[in-house]
C-alpha positions in Angstrom: 4.9 -24.4 2.0 2.7 -24.0 -0.8 1.7 -27.6 -2.8 1.8 -25.7 -6.2 5.1 -25.7 -8.4 6.6 -22.3 -6.3 8.1 -19.3 -8.0 6.8 -17.0 -5.7 8.3 -17.2 -1.8 7.5 -13.8 -0.8 4.2 -11.3 -0.7 5.2 -7.9 -0.3 1.8 -6.4 0.7 1.1 -2.5 1.1 -1.5 -1.4 3.6 -3.8 1.5 3.4 -5.9 0.9 0.1 -4.9 -2.7 0.2 -5.6 -4.2 3.5 -7.4 -1.5 5.4 -10.0 0.8 3.7 -9.1 4.1 4.9 -8.0 5.7 0.9 -11.2 7.6 1.6 -10.4 8.4 5.1 -7.0 9.5 4.1 -8.2 11.7 1.3 -10.9 13.7 3.0 -7.8 14.2 6.4 -5.1 15.6 3.8 -8.6 17.9 2.4 -9.3 19.3 5.7 -5.3 19.6 6.6 -5.2 22.0 3.0 -8.2 23.7 4.1 -6.7 24.7 7.5 -3.5 26.3 5.7 -6.0 28.1 3.6 -5.3 25.9 0.4 -8.1 24.5 -1.1 -7.2 21.5 -3.3 -10.1 19.6 -5.0 -10.4 16.3 -3.1 -10.1 14.4 -6.0 -7.0 15.4 -7.0 -6.0 14.2 -3.4 -7.1 11.0 -4.0 -5.4 10.6 -7.2 -2.3 10.7 -5.1 -3.1 8.8 -1.9 -0.4 5.8 -2.0 2.4 8.4 -2.6 4.7 9.3 0.5 3.2 12.2 2.3 6.7 14.0 1.8 6.1 13.9 -2.0 1.8 14.9 -1.9 1.9 18.4 -0.8 3.6 19.5 -3.7 2.2 16.9 -6.3 -1.2 18.2 -5.4 -1.0 21.8 -4.6 2.4 22.7 -6.4 5.7 23.3 -5.3 5.3 26.9 -3.6 2.8 25.1 -1.3 5.5 22.4 0.0 8.0 25.3 0.1 5.6 27.2 2.1 3.1 25.6 4.0 4.4 21.7 3.8 5.1 20.8 7.1 1.8 22.5 8.3 -0.3 20.4 6.1 1.4 17.2 7.1 1.0 18.2 10.7 -2.4 19.0 10.4 -3.0 16.1 8.3 -1.9 13.8 11.3 -4.1 15.4 13.6 -7.4 15.0 11.3 -6.4 11.4 10.1 -6.1 10.1 13.9 -9.6 11.6 14.6 -10.9 9.3 12.2 -8.6 6.0 13.0 -11.2 4.6 14.8 -13.4 4.4 11.7 -11.6 2.6 10.0 -11.8 -1.5 8.7 -10.2 -4.2 7.5 -10.9 -4.8 3.7 -13.3 -8.1 3.2 -10.7 -11.3 3.0 -8.2 -9.3 4.0 -7.3 -10.8 7.7 -8.0 -14.5 5.8 -5.5 -13.3 3.4 -2.4 -12.5 5.5 -3.4 -15.9 7.8 -3.4 -17.7 4.5 0.1 -16.5 3.1 1.7 -16.9 6.5 -0.2 -20.5 6.9 1.5 -21.5 3.6 4.6 -20.4 4.4 4.9 -17.4 2.5 7.4 -14.7 3.8 4.8 -12.1 4.2 6.4 -8.3 4.3 4.3 -4.6 4.4 5.7 -1.6 2.6 4.1 1.1 3.8 4.4 4.7 3.1 2.3 5.4 6.3 3.5 6.5 9.6 4.4 3.6 12.3 1.7 3.9 14.4 -1.0 4.4 11.7 0.7 0.4 10.5 0.5 -0.3 14.0 -3.3 0.4 14.2 -4.1 -1.3 10.8 -1.9 -4.6 11.9 -4.5 -4.6 15.5 -7.9 -4.2 13.4 -6.4 -7.0 11.0 -5.7 -9.2 14.1 -2.0 -10.1 11.8 0.9 -9.0 13.8 1.8 -12.8 14.3 1.7 -13.3 10.8 3.7 -10.6 9.5 7.5 -11.4 9.5 8.6 -7.6 9.0 6.4 -4.1 8.6 8.5 -1.3 6.6 7.0 2.1 7.4 8.0 5.9 6.0 10.4 6.1 8.5 12.5 3.4 7.4 13.4 4.8 3.9 14.8 8.0 2.6 12.8 7.6 -0.2 9.0 6.9 -0.2 7.2 6.1 -2.8 6.9 5.8 -5.9 10.5 5.5 -5.6 11.5 1.8 -5.4 13.5 2.4 -1.8 10.6 1.3 0.6 9.6 -1.8 -1.5 13.7 -2.5 -1.3 13.6 -2.2 2.4 10.7 -4.1 2.9 12.4 -7.2 0.1 15.7 -6.7 2.6 13.7 -7.2 6.0 13.0 -11.4 5.1 14.8 -13.7 3.2 13.3 -13.4 -0.2 14.5 -15.3 -3.4 11.2 -14.6 -5.8 8.7 -11.5 -4.5 5.4 -10.1 -5.6 3.9 -7.2 -4.5 0.3 -6.2 -3.7 -1.1 -2.9 -4.0 -4.0 -0.9 -4.9 -2.4 2.7 -6.1 -0.4 3.3 -9.7 2.4 4.1 -6.7 2.5 1.1 -5.6 2.9 -0.5 -8.9 5.5 1.6 -9.9 7.5 1.8 -6.8 7.7 -2.2 -7.2 8.2 -2.8 -10.6 11.2 -0.3 -10.4 12.7 -2.7 -7.9 12.3 -5.3 -10.0 8.7 -7.2 -8.7 6.0 -7.9 -10.5 2.6 -6.5 -9.0 -1.1 -7.7 -8.2 -3.3 -4.7 -8.4 -6.3 -4.3 -6.0 -9.1 -2.2 -7.3 -10.2 -1.6 -3.6 -8.3 1.6 -3.2 -10.3 3.4 -6.1 -7.8 3.5 -8.8 -8.7 1.7 -12.2 -8.1 -1.7 -13.8 -6.6 -0.3 -16.7 -4.7 2.6 -14.6 -3.1 0.0 -12.7 -2.0 -2.8 -15.7 -0.9 -0.1 -18.0 1.6 1.1 -15.1 2.6 -2.6 -15.0 0.8 -5.1 -12.8 0.4 -8.4 -13.9 -2.9 -8.9 -12.5 -5.8 -7.3 -11.5 -8.1 -8.5 -8.7 -11.1 -6.4 -6.9 -9.7 -6.9 -3.5 -8.0 -9.3 -1.1 -11.2 -11.2 -0.9 -11.0 -12.3 -4.4 -7.3 -12.3 -4.0 -7.5 -15.0 -1.7 -10.3 -17.0 -3.3 -7.9 -17.1 -6.4 -4.6 -17.3 -4.6 -3.1 -20.5 -6.1 -4.4 -19.2 -9.5 -2.6 -15.6 -9.4 0.5 -15.9 -7.5 1.5 -18.6 -10.2 0.6 -16.3 -12.9 2.0 -13.2 -11.3 5.5 -15.3 -10.2 5.8 -16.0 -14.0 5.0 -19.8 -13.8 3.6 -21.4 -17.3 2.3 -24.5 -15.2 
């Protein structure tokens, strides 16, 4: 177990943009998918919604009419476009080491991803972290996707957690975790700004998993509310 006075026993991790450098690949895949159905949505608007579930994204970036008329076709096209670039995805610096370190220190490690199961499995293979993960929750494990708290709550229910902290890169991660009652460590590596993450409720913000790894004692104590 960790050597410092423990206030956190479980770390819930987002995947895309938090552990693997995929947010811009996801953005481009959605942009191409919208184009396939004749809808031209600015890429920046799509990026602002990366992190929420795909069941919510179409309406969020293109309106309810787009969801009603083309939602399923866009999501089908998105899968095809994203599958085509999966080989380009890489772990973010420090991510494999962070997951290994958390497990080695005795923390429960649970994933809470809005992605498809096969994409999460691909990320774990890239990270070489399957043996360090206690549970992995994906879009198929909850009726409601981020920013609804259900996905995070399912991730918590899968492990024996008494005090957990969430690590994520998007405002949707922060919102869902805060609604589930978890403190949040925000990461900048997904493309959201420091002020955005803190305004949404992140207790602390790090550049990426490499900085979190280097500051792990300090960060987890602070995020968990320890004053020692």
